[in-house]
C-alpha positions as CSV (number, residue, x, y, z in Angstrom):
1,M,-7.9,-9.0,-12.0
2,I,-7.0,-5.4,-11.3
3,G,-9.8,-3.0,-11.8
4,K,-10.1,0.7,-11.7
5,N,-9.6,1.3,-8.1
6,L,-6.4,0.9,-6.2
7,F,-5.3,1.5,-2.6
8,W,-1.7,2.3,-2.1
9,D,0.5,1.4,0.7
10,S,3.1,4.2,1.7
11,C,6.0,2.3,0.2
12,V,4.5,2.4,-3.2
13,F,4.2,6.1,-3.1
14,I,7.7,6.4,-1.8
15,R,9.1,4.4,-4.7
16,Y,7.4,6.6,-7.3
17,I,8.5,9.8,-5.4
18,T,12.3,8.8,-5.2
19,R,12.3,7.8,-8.8
20,D,14.5,4.8,-8.4
21,E,14.2,3.4,-11.9
22,K,16.1,0.2,-11.0
23,A,13.6,-0.6,-8.2
24,P,11.2,-3.5,-8.7
25,H,7.9,-2.6,-10.3
26,Y,9.1,1.2,-10.8
27,T,7.8,1.2,-14.4
28,D,4.5,-0.4,-13.4
29,I,3.9,2.2,-10.7
30,C,4.6,5.0,-13.2
31,R,1.9,3.4,-15.5
32,F,-0.6,3.3,-12.8
33,V,0.0,7.1,-11.9
34,S,-0.3,8.1,-15.7
35,E,-3.5,6.3,-15.7
36,A,-4.8,7.8,-12.6
37,K,-4.0,11.3,-13.9
38,S,-5.9,10.4,-17.2
39,G,-9.0,9.2,-15.2
40,K,-8.6,5.6,-16.1
41,R,-7.9,4.5,-12.5
42,Q,-8.3,5.9,-8.9
43,I,-5.7,5.7,-6.4
44,F,-6.9,5.8,-2.7
45,F,-4.6,6.2,0.2
46,S,-4.6,6.6,4.1
47,T,-3.7,10.0,5.4
48,I,-1.3,8.3,7.6
49,T,0.9,7.9,4.6
50,L,1.7,11.6,4.7
51,A,3.4,11.0,8.0
52,E,5.6,8.4,6.5
53,F,7.1,10.7,3.9
54,K,10.4,12.1,5.0
55,Q,12.1,15.3,3.4
56,D,14.9,12.9,2.1
57,H,12.5,11.2,-0.1
58,F,12.1,14.3,-2.1
59,V,15.9,14.9,-2.7
60,G,16.5,14.5,-6.3
61,S,12.5,14.2,-6.9
62,P,10.6,16.4,-9.3
63,F,8.5,17.2,-6.1
64,G,9.9,19.5,-3.4
65,S,7.8,18.2,-0.6
66,A,4.7,16.1,0.1
67,K,2.5,19.2,-0.5
68,D,4.0,19.6,-4.1
69,F,3.4,16.0,-4.6
70,L,-0.2,16.0,-3.6
71,D,-0.7,19.1,-5.7
72,D,0.7,17.4,-8.8
73,M,-1.5,14.3,-8.3
74,G,-4.6,16.1,-7.7
75,S,-7.8,14.2,-7.9
76,A,-5.9,11.2,-9.0
77,C,-5.3,10.4,-5.5
78,I,-8.1,10.2,-2.9
79,P,-7.3,10.3,0.7
80,I,-9.2,8.5,3.5
81,E,-8.8,9.7,7.0
82,P,-8.7,6.9,9.7
83,N,-11.9,7.5,11.5
84,P,-12.6,5.9,15.0
85,N,-14.1,2.8,13.2
86,V,-11.0,2.3,11.2
87,M,-8.8,2.8,14.2
88,I,-10.7,0.4,16.3
89,A,-10.6,-2.2,13.4
90,A,-6.7,-1.6,13.2
91,S,-6.5,-2.3,17.0
92,E,-8.5,-5.7,16.7
93,L,-6.1,-6.6,13.8
94,R,-3.0,-5.9,15.7
95,S,-4.3,-7.7,18.6
96,A,-4.4,-11.1,16.6
97,R,-1.4,-13.4,17.6
98,S,0.7,-14.4,14.6
99,T,2.4,-17.7,14.0
100,N,5.8,-17.5,12.2
101,P,5.4,-19.6,9.2
102,G,9.3,-20.5,9.3
103,D,9.6,-20.9,13.1
104,P,6.5,-21.7,15.3
105,N,8.5,-20.9,18.2
106,P,10.6,-17.8,17.4
107,P,12.5,-15.9,20.1
108,T,10.3,-12.8,19.5
109,Q,6.7,-12.5,18.4
110,R,5.9,-10.5,15.3
111,S,2.9,-8.3,15.1
112,I,1.2,-6.1,12.5
113,A,2.9,-2.6,12.5
114,T,0.5,0.1,13.5
115,P,0.8,2.0,10.1
116,D,0.3,-1.2,8.2
117,A,-2.8,-2.1,10.2
118,I,-4.5,1.4,9.6
119,I,-3.7,1.1,6.0
120,M,-5.3,-2.3,5.6
121,T,-8.3,-1.4,7.6
122,S,-8.7,1.9,5.6
123,C,-8.8,-0.1,2.5
124,L,-11.3,-2.5,4.0
125,F,-13.4,0.6,5.0
126,A,-13.2,1.7,1.4
127,K,-14.6,-1.5,0.2
128,D,-17.2,-2.2,2.8
129,H,-18.5,1.2,3.6
130,L,-17.8,3.2,0.4
131,G,-18.9,0.5,-1.9
132,I,-15.6,0.2,-3.8
133,D,-15.9,-3.6,-4.5
134,D,-13.0,-3.8,-6.9
135,I,-10.4,-2.2,-4.8
136,V,-7.0,-3.8,-4.6
137,L,-4.5,-3.0,-2.1
138,H,-1.0,-2.5,-3.6
139,S,2.2,-2.9,-1.4
140,T,5.7,-3.9,-1.8
141,D,5.9,-5.1,1.9
142,E,6.9,-8.8,2.0
143,G,8.4,-8.6,5.5
144,K,12.0,-8.7,4.3
145,G,13.0,-5.3,5.8
146,K,13.3,-4.0,9.2
147,N,11.7,-0.7,10.4
148,W,12.0,1.6,13.3
149,Y,9.4,-0.8,15.0
150,G,11.4,-3.9,14.1
151,R,10.3,-6.8,12.0
152,S,6.6,-7.1,11.5
153,V,4.0,-9.3,9.9
154,P,4.1,-8.3,6.2
155,I,1.1,-6.9,4.1
156,I,1.8,-9.4,1.2
157,G,1.6,-12.9,2.4
158,L,-0.1,-11.9,5.6
159,E,-2.3,-15.0,5.5
160,R,0.7,-17.1,5.8
161,W,1.2,-15.8,9.5
162,F,-2.3,-16.6,10.5
163,P,-3.4,-20.2,10.1
164,E,-7.0,-20.5,9.5
165,A,-7.8,-22.3,12.7
166,T,-6.4,-19.3,14.7
167,R,-7.8,-16.3,12.7
168,T,-10.0,-13.7,14.3
169,E,-12.9,-12.3,12.4
170,M,-10.9,-9.2,11.5
171,V,-7.9,-11.2,10.3
172,K,-10.3,-13.3,8.0
173,R,-11.7,-10.0,6.6
174,I,-8.2,-8.7,5.8
175,C,-7.2,-12.1,4.4
176,S,-10.1,-11.8,2.0
177,L,-9.0,-8.3,0.9
178,P,-7.0,-8.5,-2.4
179,R,-3.4,-7.5,-1.6
180,E,-0.9,-7.6,-4.4
181,K,2.6,-6.1,-5.5
182,P,2.1,-3.1,-7.9
183,I,2.5,-5.2,-11.1
184,H,0.5,-3.7,-14.1
185,P,-1.8,-6.2,-15.6
186,E,-0.9,-5.3,-19.1
187,P,2.8,-6.3,-19.7
188,T,5.1,-3.8,-21.7
189,L,6.8,-4.9,-24.9
190,E,10.4,-6.0,-24.3
191,G,12.9,-3.2,-24.5
192,I,10.2,-0.5,-24.3
193,V,10.4,1.8,-21.3
194,H,7.4,3.9,-20.2
195,H,8.4,7.5,-19.2
196,V,6.2,9.6,-17.1
197,D,5.8,13.4,-17.7
198,F,5.7,14.7,-14.1
199,R,3.7,17.8,-15.1
200,R,0.2,18.1,-13.6
201,G,-2.3,16.2,-15.7
202,A,0.1,14.4,-17.9
């Protein structure tokens, strides 16, 4: 059950910024943003997300830049900087050896991408050290795409890549962290589309 506190992967923000209304979960993402602006929810994020924004993402967007976007979101978005403890945890997570669930002997070994590791360990930091027990990590990363670093272990379904017998302590902690697609828990009525007013505070 999704509570008040969310932690968003970069891809969720990018889907919102680019306003691709046909993209999966776009309407749900807009609803979460509206609720965060009204104080019903809080959206946490790692500041590494800002480095994953490209100016191309803002073409045709109501936001001209990453700064404009953050100014519009205001207190609805809460940044978490990757401190040394988060970075060490990310290193430990990336060091774990994965097993491809579809091919135990693949030609190349997949690892957890550095940005994904930092995002997941930042969410874990929020849960364990900031006391945000109900936090849920939202991502659309199911490992179907290919990034500049190649194919990596996905955030959604990560546990499938690490059989229980081979999991490190850090992998166990991440596997216990709620990770879901950004699907709103309250379904909309069929045929009704939620539109977002992109003005601050709407």
